C-alpha positions as CSV (number, residue, x, y, z in Angstrom):
1,M,81.9,229.9,131.5
2,A,81.8,226.1,131.1
3,A,79.3,225.8,133.9
4,F,77.0,228.4,132.3
5,G,77.2,226.5,129.0
6,R,76.4,223.2,130.7
7,C,73.4,224.8,132.4
8,S,72.2,226.2,129.1
9,V,72.4,222.8,127.5
10,F,70.4,221.2,130.4
11,A,67.8,224.0,130.2
12,L,67.4,223.5,126.5
13,L,67.0,219.7,126.9
14,A,64.4,220.3,129.6
15,L,62.5,222.6,127.3
16,L,62.6,220.1,124.5
17,V,61.3,217.3,126.7
18,A,58.5,219.5,128.0
19,L,57.4,220.5,124.5
20,G,57.6,216.9,123.1
21,P,54.0,216.0,124.0
22,V,52.7,219.2,122.5
23,R,54.4,218.4,119.1
24,A,53.0,214.9,119.2
25,Q,49.5,216.3,119.7
26,E,49.9,218.5,116.7
27,A,50.7,215.5,114.6
28,V,47.2,214.2,115.3
29,R,45.3,216.5,112.9
30,A,41.8,216.8,111.7
31,P,41.2,215.2,108.3
32,H,41.6,217.4,105.2
33,P,38.5,218.4,103.3
34,G,37.3,215.4,101.3
35,E,38.9,212.9,103.6
36,G,35.8,212.5,105.7
37,A,35.7,211.1,109.3
38,H,37.4,207.8,108.5
39,G,40.6,209.1,106.9
40,C,42.5,207.6,104.0
41,L,43.1,204.0,103.0
42,N,46.5,202.2,103.4
43,A,48.2,200.5,100.5
44,K,46.5,197.2,101.0
45,E,43.0,198.8,101.2
46,R,43.7,200.9,98.1
47,R,44.7,197.9,96.1
48,A,41.6,196.0,97.2
49,A,39.3,198.9,96.4
50,V,40.8,199.2,92.8
51,E,40.7,195.4,92.3
52,N,37.1,195.0,93.4
53,G,35.9,198.0,91.3
54,S,35.1,200.3,94.3
55,A,37.6,202.8,92.9
56,L,39.2,203.8,89.6
57,K,42.9,203.3,89.2
58,L,44.8,206.5,90.2
59,A,46.0,207.0,86.6
60,A,42.4,207.1,85.4
61,A,41.5,209.7,88.1
62,I,44.5,211.8,87.2
63,H,43.7,211.6,83.5
64,A,40.1,212.6,84.1
65,V,41.3,216.0,85.7
66,K,44.6,216.4,83.9
67,N,43.7,219.7,82.2
68,R,42.3,221.0,85.5
69,M,45.5,220.3,87.4
70,P,47.6,223.5,87.4
71,G,51.0,221.9,88.0
72,T,52.8,218.8,89.2
73,L,51.2,216.1,91.3
74,V,53.1,215.7,94.5
75,R,50.8,213.5,96.6
76,A,47.8,211.3,96.0
77,R,45.6,209.6,98.5
78,L,42.5,207.5,98.3
79,C,40.2,208.5,101.2
80,H,36.7,208.2,102.5
81,G,34.6,211.2,101.5
82,H,31.1,212.2,102.4
83,D,29.6,210.3,99.4
84,G,32.1,207.5,99.0
85,L,35.7,207.1,98.1
86,V,37.7,210.1,96.7
87,Y,41.2,210.7,95.5
88,V,42.8,213.7,97.3
89,L,45.4,215.0,94.9
90,T,48.0,217.6,96.1
91,V,49.3,219.6,93.3
92,L,52.3,222.0,93.2
93,S,51.8,224.8,90.6
94,H,54.6,226.3,88.7
95,D,54.4,229.5,90.8
96,G,54.8,227.5,94.0
97,K,51.2,227.4,95.1
98,V,49.9,224.1,96.6
99,T,46.4,223.1,95.6
100,R,44.3,220.1,96.8
101,L,41.9,218.6,94.3
102,T,39.3,216.0,95.3
103,V,38.2,213.5,92.6
104,D,35.3,211.1,92.9
105,A,37.1,207.7,92.9
106,V,34.2,206.0,91.1
107,K,33.2,208.5,88.5
108,G,36.5,210.3,88.0
109,T,34.9,213.7,88.3
110,L,36.3,216.7,90.1
111,V,34.3,217.2,93.2
112,G,36.4,219.7,95.1
113,G,39.4,222.0,94.9
114,L,40.5,224.8,92.6
């Protein structure tokens, strides 16, 4: 019985090692709608964009669409969109539904979602 258990453990480890590269490939995903081809900015790039006036502060973008956000903001990213920078806001509604809103980072207007 102990030999069978040992073989099972080795078989499981072999399977995990074989599936590792597949899981890593899944982590490299296509950008979400609104992110564009270049993806999202890191913290340093976000700070620079706000400081040089290329983007509104996140609080201003949230305030601009507050009554259109059906729940709690759980994630916010500043990304390259098709027509410039956009905030991609992930919202969790009270019924558990996840919604993604896209806000123009210069004008503060809702350009996608809902």
